C-alpha positions in Angstrom: 16.2 25.2 -18.9 13.2 23.0 -19.0 12.3 20.9 -22.3 9.9 18.1 -23.3 11.5 15.1 -24.9 10.7 11.6 -25.9 12.5 9.1 -23.4 13.0 5.2 -23.7 13.8 3.8 -20.5 14.3 -0.2 -21.5 15.2 -2.2 -24.4 12.3 -2.1 -26.9 10.3 0.1 -24.7 7.9 2.8 -25.7 8.8 6.5 -26.4 7.7 8.3 -23.5 7.4 12.2 -23.4 8.9 13.7 -20.2 9.8 17.2 -19.0 13.7 16.9 -18.3 16.1 19.7 -17.7 19.1 20.7 -20.3 22.0 22.8 -19.3 23.1 25.8 -20.8 25.7 25.1 -24.1 29.3 24.7 -23.2 31.9 26.7 -25.1 31.8 24.6 -28.1 28.1 24.1 -28.0 25.1 25.0 -29.8 21.5 25.3 -28.1 19.1 24.6 -31.3 15.2 24.6 -31.0 14.1 21.8 -32.8 11.6 22.5 -35.6 11.9 18.8 -37.4 13.7 15.7 -36.6 13.4 12.3 -38.9 12.9 8.9 -37.2 15.5 6.7 -38.6 16.0 3.0 -38.7 19.1 3.4 -36.3 17.0 5.1 -33.3 14.9 2.0 -33.6 18.0 -0.4 -33.3 19.3 1.5 -30.6 16.0 1.6 -28.6 16.3 -2.3 -29.2 19.7 -2.2 -27.8 21.3 -3.9 -31.3 23.8 -1.3 -30.8 24.3 -0.9 -27.1 23.6 2.9 -26.0 22.8 3.3 -22.5 19.2 3.7 -21.1 17.1 5.9 -20.4 17.8 7.9 -23.3 16.9 10.5 -25.5 17.4 9.5 -29.1 16.8 11.4 -32.5 19.8 12.3 -34.9 18.3 14.1 -37.7 17.2 17.3 -36.3 16.8 20.8 -37.8 15.9 23.8 -36.2 16.8 27.3 -35.2 19.9 28.3 -33.3 18.9 30.0 -29.9 22.0 30.2 -28.3 26.0 29.5 -28.8 28.9 28.8 -26.9 31.9 31.4 -26.5 34.1 29.2 -29.0 31.4 29.2 -31.8 31.9 32.0 -34.2 30.5 30.8 -37.4 26.6 30.6 -36.1 24.6 32.8 -34.6 20.9 33.1 -32.8 18.3 32.8 -35.3 20.2 30.7 -38.3 18.7 27.5 -39.6 20.8 24.4 -39.2 20.8 20.9 -39.9 22.3 18.4 -37.2 24.2 15.7 -38.5 27.0 13.2 -37.1 29.7 14.1 -34.3 33.4 13.3 -35.1 36.2 13.6 -33.2 38.0 16.1 -35.3 41.3 15.1 -33.9 42.0 11.5 -35.3 44.2 10.7 -38.3 41.1 10.1 -40.8 39.5 13.7 -39.2 42.5 15.6 -39.9 42.7 14.2 -43.7 38.8 15.4 -44.3 37.0 11.8 -43.7 35.0 12.6 -40.4 32.6 9.7 -41.4 36.0 7.5 -41.3 36.7 8.6 -37.6 38.2 6.0 -35.4 36.3 7.3 -32.6 33.0 7.4 -34.5 30.8 5.0 -32.1 31.9 6.7 -28.8 31.2 10.2 -30.4 27.6 8.9 -31.6 26.5 6.1 -29.3 28.1 6.8 -25.7 24.9 8.5 -24.4 27.5 11.4 -22.9 29.9 13.7 -23.9 33.4 12.8 -24.2 34.3 13.5 -20.5 31.5 11.4 -19.5 29.0 14.3 -18.6 25.5 14.4 -19.4 23.5 17.6 -20.1 19.9 16.0 -19.7 18.5 15.3 -16.2 15.4 14.6 -14.4 14.4 15.0 -10.8 15.5 11.5 -10.0 18.9 11.8 -11.8 20.9 11.9 -15.2 19.2 10.7 -18.6 21.8 9.8 -21.3 21.7 12.0 -24.2 24.4 13.3 -26.6 23.1 10.9 -29.3 25.0 11.7 -32.5 25.8 14.8 -30.4 22.4 16.1 -30.5 19.2 13.8 -29.1 16.8 15.9 -30.8 13.6 13.9 -30.2 13.1 17.2 -28.0 11.9 20.5 -27.9 15.4 21.7 -27.6 18.7 20.0 -27.9 22.4 20.5 -27.8 24.7 20.1 -30.6 28.4 20.4 -31.1 29.7 23.4 -33.3 31.0 20.7 -35.7 27.6 18.9 -36.3 25.9 21.8 -36.8 25.2 22.7 -40.6 23.7 26.4 -41.3 21.7 25.8 -44.2 19.5 28.6 -46.6 16.4 30.2 -44.6 14.3 30.2 -47.5 14.1 26.2 -47.6 11.6 24.4 -45.5 13.4 23.8 -42.5 10.9 21.3 -40.6 11.8 18.9 -44.1 15.6 19.1 -43.8 16.5 16.8 -40.5 16.4 13.6 -42.5 19.6 15.2 -44.7 21.8 15.1 -41.5 21.7 11.0 -41.7 19.5 8.8 -43.7 19.1 11.0 -46.8 22.7 12.1 -46.5 23.8 8.1 -46.2 21.7 7.3 -49.4 22.8 10.0 -51.9 26.1 10.1 -50.6 26.7 6.5 -51.1 26.1 6.9 -54.6 27.7 10.4 -55.2 30.6 10.5 -52.9 31.5 6.5 -52.7 30.5 4.7 -56.1 30.7 7.7 -58.4 28.9 6.1 -61.2 29.3 7.4 -64.6 26.5 8.4 -66.9 25.1 5.8 -68.5 26.2 3.1 -66.1 23.9 0.9 -64.3 23.3 0.5 -60.3 20.6 -1.4 -58.2 19.3 -0.4 -54.9 18.2 -3.1 -52.5 15.7 -1.9 -50.1 13.9 1.2 -50.8 13.2 3.0 -47.5 14.2 6.6 -47.2 17.9 5.7 -47.6 17.4 3.6 -50.7 15.2 6.3 -52.2 17.6 8.7 -51.8 20.2 6.9 -53.4 17.8 6.3 -56.4 17.3 9.9 -56.5 21.2 10.7 -56.6 21.6 7.9 -59.3 19.2 9.6 -61.4 21.0 12.9 -60.9 24.4 11.2 -61.8 22.9 10.0 -65.2 22.9 6.5 -64.6 21.0 4.7 -67.5 19.8 1.8 -65.6 18.4 2.0 -61.9 16.7 -1.1 -60.6 14.9 -0.9 -57.5 14.2 -4.2 -55.3 11.8 -3.6 -52.7 8.9 -5.9 -51.6 6.6 -2.9 -50.8 4.4 -1.8 -54.0 4.1 1.8 -52.7 7.7 1.9 -52.8 8.1 0.6 -56.0 6.0 2.9 -57.3 7.5 5.8 -55.4 10.9 4.6 -56.8 10.0 4.6 -60.4 8.4 8.2 -59.7 11.7 9.0 -58.5 13.9 8.4 -61.3 14.4 4.3 -61.2 14.2 2.6 -64.7 13.1 -0.9 -63.0 11.5 -1.9 -60.1 11.1 -5.4 -58.9 9.6 -7.2 -56.1 12.0 -9.7 -54.8 9.6 -12.1 -53.5 8.2 -12.3 -57.2 11.5 -12.4 -59.5 15.0 -13.5 -58.7 16.8 -10.0 -58.3 20.0 -11.3 -59.1 19.1 -13.2 -62.6 16.9 -10.2 -63.4 19.7 -7.8 -62.9 22.2 -10.2 -64.7 19.6 -10.7 -67.7 18.9 -6.8 -67.7 22.8 -5.8 -67.9 23.7 -8.4 -69.8 26.0 -10.1 -67.4 25.6 -7.8 -64.2 25.1 -4.6 -62.7 28.1 -2.0 -62.4 27.3 -0.8 -58.8 24.8 -2.2 -56.4 23.7 -0.6 -52.9 22.6 -3.0 -49.8 20.3 -0.9 -47.5 18.0 -3.6 -45.6 21.1 -5.2 -43.0 19.8 -8.4 -44.2 23.1 -10.9 -45.0 21.2 -12.9 -47.7 20.2 -9.7 -49.3 23.9 -8.7 -49.2 25.0 -12.0 -51.1 22.2 -11.0 -53.6 23.5 -7.3 -54.0 27.4 -8.7 -54.6 26.2 -11.4 -57.3 24.1 -9.1 -59.3 27.4 -7.2 -60.2 29.3 -7.5 -63.4 32.8 -8.8 -62.4 34.3 -5.4 -62.0 31.4 -4.1 -60.3 30.9 -2.3 -56.6 28.7 -3.2 -54.0 28.2 -0.7 -51.2 27.0 -2.0 -48.0 24.7 0.8 -45.9 22.4 -1.3 -44.2 23.1 -0.9 -40.3 23.1 -5.0 -39.0 23.1 -6.0 -35.5 26.7 -6.2 -34.0 28.2 -9.7 -34.8 26.0 -10.2 -37.7 28.1 -12.2 -40.2 27.6 -12.8 -44.1 28.7 -15.9 -46.4 30.1 -14.8 -49.7 31.5 -17.1 -52.7 35.0 -16.1 -52.2 35.4 -16.4 -56.3 32.6 -13.6 -56.6 35.1 -11.4 -55.0 38.3 -12.7 -56.4 37.2 -12.4 -60.1 37.3 -8.2 -59.4 34.0 -7.3 -57.6 34.3 -5.1 -54.8 32.5 -4.8 -51.6 33.1 -1.6 -49.8 31.3 -0.1 -46.1 29.7 3.0 -46.1 28.8 5.2 -43.2 27.0 8.5 -43.6 27.7 8.6 -47.3 31.1 9.3 -46.8 30.0 12.8 -46.6 31.6 16.3 -45.1 28.3 17.5 -43.5 29.3 21.0 -43.8 29.8 20.7 -47.4 27.2 18.1 -48.7 24.3 19.0 -47.0 24.0 22.6 -48.2 24.4 20.8 -51.7 21.5 18.5 -51.3 19.4 21.8 -50.0 20.3 23.6 -53.1 19.3 20.4 -55.4 15.9 20.2 -53.6 15.5 23.9 -54.1 16.0 23.7 -57.8 13.5 21.0 -57.8 16.0 17.9 -58.7 16.4 16.2 -55.3 12.2 15.9 -54.3 13.0 15.0 -50.4 9.4 16.1 -49.7 8.3 13.0 -51.4 9.7 10.9 -48.7 8.6 12.7 -45.6 5.2 12.3 -43.6 4.8 14.6 -40.4 4.0 13.8 -37.2 3.6 15.8 -33.8 6.2 14.9 -31.4 3.5 13.3 -28.9 2.6 10.9 -31.6 6.1 9.5 -31.8 4.8 5.8 -30.9 2.5 6.1 -34.1 5.4 7.3 -36.0 7.4 4.2 -35.0 4.3 2.0 -35.8 3.4 3.5 -39.2 7.3 3.4 -39.7 8.1 -0.3 -38.9 4.9 -1.5 -40.4 6.3 0.4 -44.3 3.3 2.6 -44.0 5.6 5.7 -44.5 8.8 6.0 -46.1 10.5 8.9 -43.5 8.6 10.0 -40.5 9.7 13.3 -39.3 8.5 14.7 -35.8 7.7 18.1 -35.3 8.2 19.3 -31.8 5.5 21.9 -30.9 3.1 20.9 -33.6 -0.4 19.7 -32.5 -1.9 19.1 -35.9 
């Protein structure tokens, strides 16, 4: 079928709308009409080739939409279902079979190879193939092919265009708190970097009953929003030493911290701000080969540093829970989102990189 998609053709290049051809779904695939798709930091670092996704490509990995057709092996989805598209895991490695899809040993190949596992592409144009299957979806488009395993059915009474970010960024921040750190009620938690991932973590920390939630963020508007979403304190790291502030506030160091900036200096601060038994979760996606320097004694005395991918989530279980919390008014995802028509993707990129919006969501077919 013919579709419209945003194609990036060169490192750091612009996203340009093109008319492409999309093949019919294979037995294990699902054709989805995209209603909304979040613009994520990972899309931009792949555009810039910090992660080596082959170009030209259609990116986009926070899609939400309506099922249009399913392959012969898809039994739990039918046309008309509302779905959120998440990351893809192989389903066969030792971690997948233990219910740990975010720890899939084939995670990079499954999401960043630009092709199906057999090397084929579902997207093409008159002069040849276009790389797709980004996170098994490539949802910067009017339609996308997803795999049955990363297509998550959601309630039809939830605002579908809003839900795409649950598939990656919001799931990552909320899951890092709920699934990974699991703070007890009354504990202290600091979030370094309050974009959509960090603010999702703030909301999750409030849900978990954390007594002290510190947002460390240079943008004033994001600090204000963090306080609205449940943070008890919000500081500008350009004005206040976050390590000293957190240690003084918590009488020796916080119980938990999250690093959402991919900045090695900030990661060190997030570790050093902890109490000696504290845990730091690393979320920020840094360029390949990025190294960090830590005082070995800060770890030896009992601090823990752990990496988190996709919030350590099982999307088929976690995403519906987040949708339910949103519907209850306890997880106000809508406060993070600004909508753009798909044809305004470059404006959305510009606003996102400039910190003017928290989470841009593109709407294929929208002209408002």
